[in-house]
All heavy atoms as TSV, in Angstrom:
chain	resi	resn	atom	element	x	y	z
A	1	MET	N	N	-62.878	46.605	51.630
A	1	MET	CA	C	-62.503	46.926	50.266
A	1	MET	C	C	-62.638	48.434	50.006
A	1	MET	O	O	-61.826	49.011	49.330
A	1	MET	CB	C	-63.410	46.127	49.319
A	1	MET	CG	C	-63.125	46.368	47.875
A	1	MET	SD	S	-61.739	45.350	47.390
A	1	MET	CE	C	-61.625	45.738	45.702
A	2	ARG	N	N	-63.672	49.038	50.558
A	2	ARG	CA	C	-63.900	50.454	50.320
A	2	ARG	C	C	-62.786	51.308	50.924
A	2	ARG	O	O	-62.374	52.303	50.349
A	2	ARG	CB	C	-65.244	50.851	50.908
A	2	ARG	CG	C	-65.624	52.238	50.566
A	2	ARG	CD	C	-67.027	52.528	50.999
A	2	ARG	NE	N	-67.408	53.841	50.516
A	2	ARG	CZ	C	-68.488	54.446	50.837
A	2	ARG	NH1	N	-69.354	53.872	51.642
A	2	ARG	NH2	N	-68.748	55.638	50.362
A	3	LEU	N	N	-62.289	50.914	52.078
A	3	LEU	CA	C	-61.218	51.661	52.736
A	3	LEU	C	C	-59.951	51.655	51.887
A	3	LEU	O	O	-59.297	52.661	51.730
A	3	LEU	CB	C	-60.942	51.083	54.122
A	3	LEU	CG	C	-59.902	51.806	54.957
A	3	LEU	CD1	C	-60.336	53.241	55.217
A	3	LEU	CD2	C	-59.678	51.095	56.267
A	4	SER	N	N	-59.631	50.520	51.292
A	4	SER	CA	C	-58.413	50.448	50.484
A	4	SER	C	C	-58.539	51.279	49.210
A	4	SER	O	O	-57.559	51.839	48.740
A	4	SER	CB	C	-58.071	49.002	50.162
A	4	SER	OG	O	-59.091	48.426	49.370
A	5	LEU	N	N	-59.741	51.373	48.644
A	5	LEU	CA	C	-59.929	52.192	47.447
A	5	LEU	C	C	-59.758	53.667	47.767
A	5	LEU	O	O	-59.173	54.414	46.980
A	5	LEU	CB	C	-61.306	51.933	46.834
A	5	LEU	CG	C	-61.484	50.598	46.129
A	5	LEU	CD1	C	-62.912	50.448	45.623
A	5	LEU	CD2	C	-60.511	50.459	44.985
A	6	SER	N	N	-60.225	54.094	48.926
A	6	SER	CA	C	-60.057	55.502	49.293
A	6	SER	C	C	-58.584	55.821	49.551
A	6	SER	O	O	-58.110	56.896	49.194
A	6	SER	CB	C	-60.914	55.862	50.499
A	6	SER	OG	O	-60.508	55.132	51.633
A	7	LYS	N	N	-57.859	54.886	50.153
A	7	LYS	CA	C	-56.419	55.096	50.354
A	7	LYS	C	C	-55.701	55.168	49.016
A	7	LYS	O	O	-54.814	56.000	48.826
A	7	LYS	CB	C	-55.829	53.975	51.203
A	7	LYS	CG	C	-56.184	54.059	52.655
A	7	LYS	CD	C	-55.494	52.961	53.438
A	7	LYS	CE	C	-55.838	53.047	54.907
A	7	LYS	NZ	N	-55.196	51.980	55.685
A	8	LEU	N	N	-56.092	54.314	48.086
A	8	LEU	CA	C	-55.480	54.328	46.756
A	8	LEU	C	C	-55.754	55.656	46.056
A	8	LEU	O	O	-54.873	56.233	45.430
A	8	LEU	CB	C	-56.009	53.161	45.919
A	8	LEU	CG	C	-55.501	53.067	44.487
A	8	LEU	CD1	C	-53.989	52.850	44.476
A	8	LEU	CD2	C	-56.206	51.962	43.747
A	9	ALA	N	N	-56.971	56.159	46.201
A	9	ALA	CA	C	-57.318	57.439	45.588
A	9	ALA	C	C	-56.484	58.567	46.170
A	9	ALA	O	O	-56.016	59.461	45.436
A	9	ALA	CB	C	-58.800	57.719	45.782
A	10	ILE	N	N	-56.270	58.548	47.476
A	10	ILE	CA	C	-55.450	59.576	48.128
A	10	ILE	C	C	-54.016	59.519	47.620
A	10	ILE	O	O	-53.406	60.543	47.318
A	10	ILE	CB	C	-55.513	59.437	49.659
A	10	ILE	CG1	C	-56.910	59.831	50.156
A	10	ILE	CG2	C	-54.445	60.283	50.328
A	10	ILE	CD1	C	-57.150	59.531	51.614
A	11	VAL	N	N	-53.487	58.309	47.490
A	11	VAL	CA	C	-52.108	58.148	47.001
A	11	VAL	C	C	-51.989	58.661	45.570
A	11	VAL	O	O	-51.046	59.384	45.234
A	11	VAL	CB	C	-51.668	56.669	47.108
A	11	VAL	CG1	C	-50.373	56.431	46.368
A	11	VAL	CG2	C	-51.539	56.261	48.562
A	12	ILE	N	N	-52.945	58.321	44.735
A	12	ILE	CA	C	-52.894	58.759	43.332
A	12	ILE	C	C	-53.011	60.280	43.231
A	12	ILE	O	O	-52.260	60.918	42.489
A	12	ILE	CB	C	-54.003	58.060	42.513
A	12	ILE	CG1	C	-53.665	56.574	42.352
A	12	ILE	CG2	C	-54.184	58.717	41.160
A	12	ILE	CD1	C	-54.758	55.756	41.714
A	13	LEU	N	N	-53.919	60.866	43.980
A	13	LEU	CA	C	-54.077	62.328	43.939
A	13	LEU	C	C	-52.843	63.046	44.472
A	13	LEU	O	O	-52.436	64.078	43.935
A	13	LEU	CB	C	-55.317	62.740	44.725
A	13	LEU	CG	C	-56.656	62.386	44.071
A	13	LEU	CD1	C	-57.809	62.716	44.998
A	13	LEU	CD2	C	-56.802	63.084	42.733
A	14	THR	N	N	-52.230	62.492	45.502
A	14	THR	CA	C	-51.002	63.084	46.037
A	14	THR	C	C	-49.881	63.012	45.006
A	14	THR	O	O	-49.153	63.989	44.793
A	14	THR	CB	C	-50.586	62.382	47.331
A	14	THR	OG1	O	-51.657	62.456	48.270
A	14	THR	CG2	C	-49.339	62.983	47.913
A	15	ALA	N	N	-49.746	61.868	44.358
A	15	ALA	CA	C	-48.688	61.706	43.345
A	15	ALA	C	C	-48.905	62.666	42.175
A	15	ALA	O	O	-47.960	63.292	41.692
A	15	ALA	CB	C	-48.664	60.264	42.849
A	16	LEU	N	N	-50.149	62.798	41.732
A	16	LEU	CA	C	-50.436	63.735	40.639
A	16	LEU	C	C	-50.150	65.171	41.043
A	16	LEU	O	O	-49.664	65.971	40.247
A	16	LEU	CB	C	-51.882	63.576	40.179
A	16	LEU	CG	C	-52.209	62.298	39.420
A	16	LEU	CD1	C	-53.705	62.199	39.159
A	16	LEU	CD2	C	-51.427	62.216	38.132
A	17	GLY	N	N	-50.456	65.504	42.280
A	17	GLY	CA	C	-50.169	66.852	42.771
A	17	GLY	C	C	-48.691	67.145	42.803
A	17	GLY	O	O	-48.245	68.233	42.426
A	18	LEU	N	N	-47.909	66.168	43.218
A	18	LEU	CA	C	-46.453	66.356	43.252
A	18	LEU	C	C	-45.886	66.472	41.853
A	18	LEU	O	O	-44.977	67.270	41.604
A	18	LEU	CB	C	-45.792	65.210	44.013
A	18	LEU	CG	C	-46.036	65.180	45.518
A	18	LEU	CD1	C	-45.452	63.913	46.122
A	18	LEU	CD2	C	-45.435	66.401	46.179
A	19	LEU	N	N	-46.395	65.685	40.933
A	19	LEU	CA	C	-45.899	65.757	39.560
A	19	LEU	C	C	-46.255	67.091	38.909
A	19	LEU	O	O	-45.479	67.622	38.122
A	19	LEU	CB	C	-46.472	64.603	38.734
A	19	LEU	CG	C	-45.896	63.231	39.021
A	19	LEU	CD1	C	-46.660	62.161	38.236
A	19	LEU	CD2	C	-44.415	63.183	38.688
A	20	ALA	N	N	-47.400	67.627	39.245
A	20	ALA	CA	C	-47.813	68.910	38.671
A	20	ALA	C	C	-46.936	70.048	39.161
A	20	ALA	O	O	-46.705	71.023	38.450
A	20	ALA	CB	C	-49.274	69.184	39.028
A	21	CYS	N	N	-46.392	69.915	40.359
A	21	CYS	CA	C	-45.548	70.967	40.928
A	21	CYS	C	C	-44.076	70.811	40.570
A	21	CYS	O	O	-43.290	71.710	40.794
A	21	CYS	CB	C	-45.674	70.974	42.456
A	21	CYS	SG	S	-47.320	71.399	43.016
A	22	ALA	N	N	-43.711	69.671	40.045
A	22	ALA	CA	C	-42.306	69.397	39.737
A	22	ALA	C	C	-41.859	70.237	38.540
A	22	ALA	O	O	-42.608	70.413	37.579
A	22	ALA	CB	C	-42.104	67.923	39.433
A	23	PRO	N	N	-40.637	70.759	38.611
A	23	PRO	CA	C	-40.137	71.530	37.463
A	23	PRO	C	C	-39.880	70.603	36.280
A	23	PRO	O	O	-39.507	69.456	36.440
A	23	PRO	CB	C	-38.833	72.135	37.981
A	23	PRO	CG	C	-38.401	71.225	39.068
A	23	PRO	CD	C	-39.657	70.685	39.685
A	24	GLY	N	N	-40.096	71.121	35.095
A	24	GLY	CA	C	-39.879	70.331	33.898
A	24	GLY	C	C	-38.407	70.242	33.553
A	24	GLY	O	O	-37.555	70.950	34.102
A	25	PHE	N	N	-38.098	69.346	32.650
A	25	PHE	CA	C	-36.727	69.187	32.204
A	25	PHE	C	C	-36.374	70.366	31.320
A	25	PHE	O	O	-37.178	70.803	30.500
A	25	PHE	CB	C	-36.583	67.864	31.452
A	25	PHE	CG	C	-35.206	67.302	31.491
A	25	PHE	CD1	C	-34.762	66.630	32.607
A	25	PHE	CD2	C	-34.333	67.466	30.437
A	25	PHE	CE1	C	-33.482	66.109	32.669
A	25	PHE	CE2	C	-33.063	66.966	30.484
A	25	PHE	CZ	C	-32.636	66.282	31.603
A	26	PRO	N	N	-35.159	70.923	31.460
A	26	PRO	CA	C	-34.763	72.098	30.670
A	26	PRO	C	C	-34.817	71.818	29.167
A	26	PRO	O	O	-34.416	70.751	28.726
A	26	PRO	CB	C	-33.330	72.366	31.112
A	26	PRO	CG	C	-33.046	71.484	32.254
A	26	PRO	CD	C	-34.117	70.460	32.338
A	27	LYS	N	N	-35.317	72.769	28.394
A	27	LYS	CA	C	-35.458	72.577	26.953
A	27	LYS	C	C	-34.871	73.718	26.134
A	27	LYS	O	O	-34.649	73.572	24.945
A	27	LYS	CB	C	-36.940	72.440	26.603
A	27	LYS	CG	C	-37.598	71.244	27.225
A	27	LYS	CD	C	-39.079	71.228	26.938
A	27	LYS	CE	C	-39.718	70.109	27.727
A	27	LYS	NZ	N	-41.125	70.293	27.945
A	28	ILE	N	N	-34.652	74.867	26.747
A	28	ILE	CA	C	-34.203	76.050	26.001
A	28	ILE	C	C	-32.864	76.519	26.558
A	28	ILE	O	O	-32.701	76.658	27.771
A	28	ILE	CB	C	-35.247	77.178	26.105
A	28	ILE	CG1	C	-36.563	76.713	25.483
A	28	ILE	CG2	C	-34.747	78.443	25.437
A	28	ILE	CD1	C	-37.702	77.666	25.699
A	29	ASN	N	N	-31.912	76.785	25.673
A	29	ASN	CA	C	-30.603	77.284	26.088
A	29	ASN	C	C	-30.608	78.799	26.016
A	29	ASN	O	O	-31.172	79.390	25.091
A	29	ASN	CB	C	-29.505	76.716	25.194
A	29	ASN	CG	C	-28.138	76.851	25.816
A	29	ASN	OD1	O	-27.745	77.927	26.211
A	29	ASN	ND2	N	-27.420	75.749	25.904
A	30	SER	N	N	-29.969	79.415	26.983
A	30	SER	CA	C	-29.914	80.877	27.023
A	30	SER	C	C	-29.043	81.442	25.898
A	30	SER	O	O	-29.179	82.597	25.522
A	30	SER	CB	C	-29.413	81.361	28.379
A	30	SER	OG	O	-28.194	80.745	28.704
A	31	ASP	N	N	-28.142	80.626	25.342
A	31	ASP	CA	C	-27.308	81.024	24.206
A	31	ASP	C	C	-27.994	80.580	22.912
A	31	ASP	O	O	-28.112	79.383	22.654
A	31	ASP	CB	C	-25.927	80.377	24.333
A	31	ASP	CG	C	-24.980	80.769	23.219
A	31	ASP	OD1	O	-25.384	81.541	22.319
A	31	ASP	OD2	O	-23.828	80.303	23.242
A	32	PRO	N	N	-28.457	81.506	22.091
A	32	PRO	CA	C	-29.163	81.129	20.866
A	32	PRO	C	C	-28.346	80.223	19.933
A	32	PRO	O	O	-28.923	79.400	19.221
A	32	PRO	CB	C	-29.459	82.466	20.186
A	32	PRO	CG	C	-29.383	83.484	21.262
A	32	PRO	CD	C	-28.389	82.951	22.261
A	33	ALA	N	N	-27.042	80.346	19.946
A	33	ALA	CA	C	-26.204	79.520	19.075
A	33	ALA	C	C	-26.217	78.049	19.516
A	33	ALA	O	O	-25.984	77.154	18.696
A	33	ALA	CB	C	-24.774	80.039	19.072
A	34	LYS	N	N	-26.478	77.801	20.782
A	34	LYS	CA	C	-26.499	76.433	21.302
A	34	LYS	C	C	-27.914	75.871	21.400
A	34	LYS	O	O	-28.101	74.726	21.783
A	34	LYS	CB	C	-25.869	76.396	22.694
A	34	LYS	CG	C	-24.395	76.706	22.693
A	34	LYS	CD	C	-23.842	76.606	24.102
A	34	LYS	CE	C	-22.363	76.872	24.138
A	34	LYS	NZ	N	-21.833	76.747	25.496
A	35	ASN	N	N	-28.904	76.668	21.047
A	35	ASN	CA	C	-30.301	76.265	21.202
A	35	ASN	C	C	-30.749	75.423	20.008
A	35	ASN	O	O	-31.555	75.859	19.185
A	35	ASN	CB	C	-31.173	77.514	21.366
A	35	ASN	CG	C	-32.502	77.199	21.965
A	35	ASN	OD1	O	-32.711	76.113	22.485
A	35	ASN	ND2	N	-33.409	78.149	21.904
A	36	ASN	N	N	-30.204	74.199	19.907
A	36	ASN	CA	C	-30.580	73.299	18.826
A	36	ASN	C	C	-30.546	71.849	19.344
A	36	ASN	O	O	-29.919	71.561	20.371
A	36	ASN	CB	C	-29.654	73.490	17.615
A	36	ASN	CG	C	-28.203	73.225	17.947
A	36	ASN	OD1	O	-27.836	72.132	18.357
A	36	ASN	ND2	N	-27.355	74.245	17.767
A	37	PRO	N	N	-31.222	70.934	18.662
A	37	PRO	CA	C	-31.303	69.547	19.145
A	37	PRO	C	C	-29.958	68.838	19.263
A	37	PRO	O	O	-29.759	68.040	20.176
A	37	PRO	CB	C	-32.185	68.852	18.101
A	37	PRO	CG	C	-32.970	69.945	17.466
A	37	PRO	CD	C	-32.082	71.159	17.508
A	38	LYS	N	N	-29.019	69.122	18.357
A	38	LYS	CA	C	-27.718	68.450	18.400
A	38	LYS	C	C	-26.965	68.802	19.682
A	38	LYS	O	O	-26.457	67.917	20.383
A	38	LYS	CB	C	-26.897	68.833	17.174
A	38	LYS	CG	C	-25.553	68.143	17.124
A	38	LYS	CD	C	-24.757	68.549	15.903
A	38	LYS	CE	C	-23.389	67.893	15.941
A	38	LYS	NZ	N	-22.534	68.376	14.857
A	39	THR	N	N	-26.901	70.076	20.011
A	39	THR	CA	C	-26.221	70.508	21.229
A	39	THR	C	C	-26.950	70.004	22.469
A	39	THR	O	O	-26.321	69.580	23.433
A	39	THR	CB	C	-26.108	72.046	21.269
A	39	THR	OG1	O	-25.491	72.494	20.075
A	39	THR	CG2	C	-25.309	72.519	22.463
A	40	PHE	N	N	-28.285	70.029	22.429
A	40	PHE	CA	C	-29.067	69.520	23.551
A	40	PHE	C	C	-28.724	68.053	23.816
A	40	PHE	O	O	-28.461	67.665	24.955
A	40	PHE	CB	C	-30.569	69.659	23.262
A	40	PHE	CG	C	-31.438	69.064	24.340
A	40	PHE	CD1	C	-31.731	69.797	25.477
A	40	PHE	CD2	C	-31.950	67.795	24.213
A	40	PHE	CE1	C	-32.527	69.261	26.482
A	40	PHE	CE2	C	-32.743	67.245	25.204
A	40	PHE	CZ	C	-33.039	67.986	26.339
A	41	ASN	N	N	-28.695	67.235	22.765
A	41	ASN	CA	C	-28.395	65.815	22.929
A	41	ASN	C	C	-26.974	65.583	23.429
A	41	ASN	O	O	-26.738	64.695	24.256
A	41	ASN	CB	C	-28.637	65.057	21.619
A	41	ASN	CG	C	-30.121	64.924	21.315
A	41	ASN	OD1	O	-30.952	64.905	22.207
A	41	ASN	ND2	N	-30.439	64.863	20.040
A	42	GLN	N	N	-26.025	66.365	22.948
A	42	GLN	CA	C	-24.643	66.242	23.429
A	42	GLN	C	C	-24.549	66.580	24.915
A	42	GLN	O	O	-23.922	65.842	25.679
A	42	GLN	CB	C	-23.715	67.159	22.637
A	42	GLN	CG	C	-23.458	66.712	21.220
A	42	GLN	CD	C	-22.658	67.750	20.436
A	42	GLN	OE1	O	-22.600	68.927	20.791
A	42	GLN	NE2	N	-22.061	67.309	19.337
A	43	ASP	N	N	-25.174	67.681	25.312
A	43	ASP	CA	C	-25.153	68.090	26.722
A	43	ASP	C	C	-25.885	67.083	27.598
A	43	ASP	O	O	-25.421	66.738	28.687
A	43	ASP	CB	C	-25.754	69.479	26.891
A	43	ASP	CG	C	-24.876	70.579	26.332
A	43	ASP	OD1	O	-23.677	70.307	26.060
A	43	ASP	OD2	O	-25.363	71.707	26.172
A	44	LEU	N	N	-27.006	66.587	27.122
A	44	LEU	CA	C	-27.759	65.594	27.892
A	44	LEU	C	C	-26.954	64.311	28.052
A	44	LEU	O	O	-26.892	63.736	29.147
A	44	LEU	CB	C	-29.103	65.303	27.225
A	44	LEU	CG	C	-29.984	64.290	27.941
A	44	LEU	CD1	C	-30.305	64.744	29.362
A	44	LEU	CD2	C	-31.262	64.057	27.150
A	45	ASN	N	N	-26.299	63.864	26.996
A	45	ASN	CA	C	-25.464	62.651	27.091
A	45	ASN	C	C	-24.310	62.853	28.065
A	45	ASN	O	O	-23.953	61.923	28.798
A	45	ASN	CB	C	-24.957	62.233	25.714
A	45	ASN	CG	C	-26.048	61.620	24.865
A	45	ASN	OD1	O	-27.019	61.077	25.382
A	45	ASN	ND2	N	-25.899	61.721	23.558
A	46	ASP	N	N	-23.724	64.049	28.092
A	46	ASP	CA	C	-22.672	64.349	29.067
A	46	ASP	C	C	-23.211	64.223	30.488
A	46	ASP	O	O	-22.574	63.624	31.358
A	46	ASP	CB	C	-22.119	65.763	28.868
A	46	ASP	CG	C	-21.271	65.896	27.615
A	46	ASP	OD1	O	-20.838	64.854	27.064
A	46	ASP	OD2	O	-21.042	67.044	27.195
A	47	CYS	N	N	-24.378	64.781	30.730
A	47	CYS	CA	C	-24.975	64.738	32.071
A	47	CYS	C	C	-25.368	63.319	32.451
A	47	CYS	O	O	-25.223	62.920	33.615
A	47	CYS	CB	C	-26.173	65.677	32.142
A	47	CYS	SG	S	-25.727	67.424	32.006
A	48	ILE	N	N	-25.862	62.543	31.503
A	48	ILE	CA	C	-26.220	61.147	31.777
A	48	ILE	C	C	-24.976	60.346	32.122
A	48	ILE	O	O	-24.996	59.492	33.011
A	48	ILE	CB	C	-26.968	60.535	30.579
A	48	ILE	CG1	C	-28.369	61.144	30.489
A	48	ILE	CG2	C	-27.046	59.019	30.689
A	48	ILE	CD1	C	-29.123	60.762	29.227
A	49	GLU	N	N	-23.876	60.626	31.435
A	49	GLU	CA	C	-22.624	59.919	31.708
A	49	GLU	C	C	-22.096	60.243	33.109
A	49	GLU	O	O	-21.616	59.366	33.816
A	49	GLU	CB	C	-21.578	60.308	30.651
A	49	GLU	CG	C	-20.312	59.498	30.724
A	49	GLU	CD	C	-19.348	59.870	29.600
A	49	GLU	OE1	O	-19.804	59.961	28.445
A	49	GLU	OE2	O	-18.165	60.074	29.900
A	50	VAL	N	N	-22.211	61.492	33.514
A	50	VAL	CA	C	-21.727	61.916	34.831
A	50	VAL	C	C	-22.636	61.406	35.944
A	50	VAL	O	O	-22.170	61.024	37.010
A	50	VAL	CB	C	-21.617	63.462	34.889
A	50	VAL	CG1	C	-21.268	63.923	36.288
A	50	VAL	CG2	C	-20.564	63.949	33.907
A	51	TYR	N	N	-23.956	61.402	35.687
A	51	TYR	CA	C	-24.937	60.966	36.697
A	51	TYR	C	C	-25.722	59.769	36.167
A	51	TYR	O	O	-26.828	59.924	35.637
A	51	TYR	CB	C	-25.894	62.114	37.050
A	51	TYR	CG	C	-25.190	63.302	37.635
A	51	TYR	CD1	C	-25.036	64.477	36.913
A	51	TYR	CD2	C	-24.654	63.258	38.916
A	51	TYR	CE1	C	-24.377	65.573	37.439
A	51	TYR	CE2	C	-23.997	64.334	39.466
A	51	TYR	CZ	C	-23.866	65.487	38.716
A	51	TYR	OH	O	-23.209	66.559	39.241
A	52	PRO	N	N	-25.177	58.553	36.284
A	52	PRO	CA	C	-25.865	57.357	35.770
A	52	PRO	C	C	-27.102	57.024	36.615
A	52	PRO	O	O	-27.338	57.618	37.659
A	52	PRO	CB	C	-24.794	56.264	35.893
A	52	PRO	CG	C	-23.890	56.742	36.958
A	52	PRO	CD	C	-23.903	58.238	36.901
A	53	GLU	N	N	-27.867	56.045	36.149
A	53	GLU	CA	C	-29.084	55.608	36.847
A	53	GLU	C	C	-28.758	55.233	38.286
A	53	GLU	O	O	-27.741	54.607	38.566
A	53	GLU	CB	C	-29.696	54.401	36.147
A	53	GLU	CG	C	-30.248	54.697	34.774
A	53	GLU	CD	C	-31.480	55.576	34.806
A	53	GLU	OE1	O	-32.300	55.438	35.730
A	53	GLU	OE2	O	-31.601	56.423	33.907
A	54	ALA	N	N	-29.642	55.640	39.201
A	54	ALA	CA	C	-29.484	55.337	40.621
A	54	ALA	C	C	-30.840	54.949	41.196
A	54	ALA	O	O	-31.877	55.287	40.648
A	54	ALA	CB	C	-28.916	56.543	41.362
A	55	LEU	N	N	-30.808	54.250	42.300
A	55	LEU	CA	C	-32.048	53.876	42.966
A	55	LEU	C	C	-32.711	55.127	43.535
A	55	LEU	O	O	-32.048	56.008	44.061
A	55	LEU	CB	C	-31.766	52.877	44.088
A	55	LEU	CG	C	-31.251	51.517	43.644
A	55	LEU	CD1	C	-30.914	50.660	44.844
A	55	LEU	CD2	C	-32.278	50.815	42.765
A	56	GLY	N	N	-34.006	55.190	43.427
A	56	GLY	CA	C	-34.739	56.305	44.004
A	56	GLY	C	C	-34.870	57.507	43.089
A	56	GLY	O	O	-35.516	58.481	43.438
A	57	GLY	N	N	-34.261	57.490	41.917
A	57	GLY	CA	C	-34.412	58.580	40.962
A	57	GLY	C	C	-33.651	59.853	41.283
A	57	GLY	O	O	-33.955	60.906	40.738
A	58	ALA	N	N	-32.655	59.774	42.151
A	58	ALA	CA	C	-31.899	60.967	42.527
A	58	ALA	C	C	-31.141	61.561	41.338
A	58	ALA	O	O	-30.849	62.759	41.322
A	58	ALA	CB	C	-30.917	60.634	43.647
A	59	GLN	N	N	-30.856	60.753	40.344
A	59	GLN	CA	C	-30.096	61.228	39.195
A	59	GLN	C	C	-30.874	62.247	38.376
A	59	GLN	O	O	-30.274	63.074	37.685
A	59	GLN	CB	C	-29.650	60.059	38.309
A	59	GLN	CG	C	-30.713	59.476	37.403
A	59	GLN	CD	C	-31.664	58.512	38.095
A	59	GLN	OE1	O	-31.556	58.246	39.280
A	59	GLN	NE2	N	-32.594	57.971	37.342
A	60	ILE	N	N	-32.192	62.236	38.454
A	60	ILE	CA	C	-32.993	63.175	37.664
A	60	ILE	C	C	-32.707	64.616	38.071
A	60	ILE	O	O	-32.435	65.467	37.233
A	60	ILE	CB	C	-34.499	62.864	37.797
A	60	ILE	CG1	C	-34.812	61.438	37.355
A	60	ILE	CG2	C	-35.332	63.878	37.013
A	60	ILE	CD1	C	-34.515	61.145	35.912
A	61	LYS	N	N	-32.750	64.899	39.363
A	61	LYS	CA	C	-32.460	66.256	39.850
A	61	LYS	C	C	-31.022	66.645	39.516
A	61	LYS	O	O	-30.749	67.790	39.167
A	61	LYS	CB	C	-32.683	66.352	41.348
A	61	LYS	CG	C	-34.123	66.491	41.740
A	61	LYS	CD	C	-34.238	66.790	43.207
A	61	LYS	CE	C	-35.667	67.103	43.581
A	61	LYS	NZ	N	-35.808	67.483	44.972
A	62	GLN	N	N	-30.098	65.695	39.625
A	62	GLN	CA	C	-28.698	65.989	39.320
A	62	GLN	C	C	-28.528	66.298	37.846
A	62	GLN	O	O	-27.762	67.196	37.476
A	62	GLN	CB	C	-27.826	64.807	39.744
A	62	GLN	CG	C	-27.783	64.611	41.238
A	62	GLN	CD	C	-27.112	63.314	41.642
A	62	GLN	OE1	O	-27.200	62.317	40.940
A	62	GLN	NE2	N	-26.441	63.337	42.783
A	63	ARG	N	N	-29.228	65.559	36.989
A	63	ARG	CA	C	-29.124	65.815	35.548
A	63	ARG	C	C	-29.735	67.170	35.194
A	63	ARG	O	O	-29.208	67.889	34.341
A	63	ARG	CB	C	-29.816	64.702	34.771
A	63	ARG	CG	C	-29.055	63.399	34.819
A	63	ARG	CD	C	-29.794	62.303	34.124
A	63	ARG	NE	N	-29.124	61.012	34.273
A	63	ARG	CZ	C	-29.644	59.868	33.894
A	63	ARG	NH1	N	-30.843	59.839	33.344
A	63	ARG	NH2	N	-28.971	58.747	34.079
A	64	ILE	N	N	-30.845	67.525	35.832
A	64	ILE	CA	C	-31.454	68.837	35.586
A	64	ILE	C	C	-30.497	69.942	36.003
A	64	ILE	O	O	-30.306	70.916	35.272
A	64	ILE	CB	C	-32.807	68.948	36.318
A	64	ILE	CG1	C	-33.841	68.019	35.662
A	64	ILE	CG2	C	-33.305	70.388	36.316
A	64	ILE	CD1	C	-35.144	67.908	36.406
A	65	SER	N	N	-29.846	69.783	37.150
A	65	SER	CA	C	-28.865	70.780	37.602
A	65	SER	C	C	-27.687	70.864	36.647
A	65	SER	O	O	-27.187	71.946	36.350
A	65	SER	CB	C	-28.370	70.427	39.007
A	65	SER	OG	O	-29.421	70.510	39.932
A	66	CYS	N	N	-27.252	69.712	36.151
A	66	CYS	CA	C	-26.150	69.672	35.180
A	66	CYS	C	C	-26.532	70.431	33.906
A	66	CYS	O	O	-25.745	71.222	33.392
A	66	CYS	CB	C	-25.808	68.205	34.863
A	66	CYS	SG	S	-24.528	67.969	33.635
A	67	MET	N	N	-27.750	70.200	33.426
A	67	MET	CA	C	-28.203	70.899	32.218
A	67	MET	C	C	-28.334	72.404	32.475
A	67	MET	O	O	-28.009	73.207	31.608
A	67	MET	CB	C	-29.543	70.316	31.742
A	67	MET	CG	C	-29.445	68.903	31.206
A	67	MET	SD	S	-28.479	68.762	29.695
A	67	MET	CE	C	-29.653	69.349	28.497
A	68	ASN	N	N	-28.773	72.771	33.678
A	68	ASN	CA	C	-28.851	74.209	34.029
A	68	ASN	C	C	-27.474	74.846	33.995
A	68	ASN	O	O	-27.318	75.976	33.538
A	68	ASN	CB	C	-29.497	74.389	35.392
A	68	ASN	CG	C	-30.984	74.103	35.381
A	68	ASN	OD1	O	-31.634	74.174	34.355
A	68	ASN	ND2	N	-31.523	73.775	36.538
A	69	LEU	N	N	-26.458	74.135	34.473
A	69	LEU	CA	C	-25.098	74.673	34.444
A	69	LEU	C	C	-24.582	74.843	33.025
A	69	LEU	O	O	-23.755	75.711	32.748
A	69	LEU	CB	C	-24.134	73.754	35.222
A	69	LEU	CG	C	-24.293	73.774	36.732
A	69	LEU	CD1	C	-23.406	72.712	37.360
A	69	LEU	CD2	C	-23.923	75.139	37.281
A	70	LYS	N	N	-25.105	74.028	32.090
A	70	LYS	CA	C	-24.694	74.139	30.698
A	70	LYS	C	C	-25.505	75.191	29.948
A	70	LYS	O	O	-25.343	75.357	28.752
A	70	LYS	CB	C	-24.825	72.761	30.017
A	70	LYS	CG	C	-23.820	71.751	30.533
A	70	LYS	CD	C	-24.028	70.408	29.858
A	70	LYS	CE	C	-23.002	69.419	30.307
A	70	LYS	NZ	N	-21.725	69.554	29.618
A	71	GLY	N	N	-26.414	75.873	30.650
A	71	GLY	CA	C	-27.160	76.964	30.044
A	71	GLY	C	C	-28.581	76.621	29.653
A	71	GLY	O	O	-29.288	77.464	29.101
A	72	TRP	N	N	-29.010	75.387	29.890
A	72	TRP	CA	C	-30.369	74.979	29.535
A	72	TRP	C	C	-31.319	75.306	30.675
A	72	TRP	O	O	-31.048	75.021	31.823
A	72	TRP	CB	C	-30.408	73.483	29.227
A	72	TRP	CG	C	-29.610	73.133	28.017
A	72	TRP	CD1	C	-28.319	72.721	27.988
A	72	TRP	CD2	C	-30.021	73.211	26.662
A	72	TRP	NE1	N	-27.899	72.529	26.719
A	72	TRP	CE2	C	-28.927	72.832	25.866
A	72	TRP	CE3	C	-31.191	73.585	26.039
A	72	TRP	CZ2	C	-28.984	72.796	24.481
A	72	TRP	CZ3	C	-31.253	73.537	24.650
A	72	TRP	CH2	C	-30.160	73.145	23.886
A	73	HIS	N	N	-32.452	75.925	30.332
A	73	HIS	CA	C	-33.452	76.307	31.332
A	73	HIS	C	C	-34.841	75.941	30.866
A	73	HIS	O	O	-35.101	75.699	29.767
A	73	HIS	CB	C	-33.391	77.801	31.621
A	73	HIS	CG	C	-32.050	78.221	32.108
A	73	HIS	ND1	N	-31.621	78.018	33.405
A	73	HIS	CD2	C	-31.030	78.811	31.462
A	73	HIS	CE1	C	-30.394	78.492	33.536
A	73	HIS	NE2	N	-30.002	78.993	32.379
């Protein structure tokens, strides 16, 4: 039992470390005129439509790249 708990702890610490290093989702647009919630939601919906849910979460990186192309950083 003790061995499995130590393995679980290693897995949890590794996952937390990876999440801490992961870039956040873009929130600010480089164009001040587009830096508002309405434009953000429109751009996000466009990216979600182009990159729908996929196994393994690959769509997250694609959506972040899509938002970066629209000026969100």
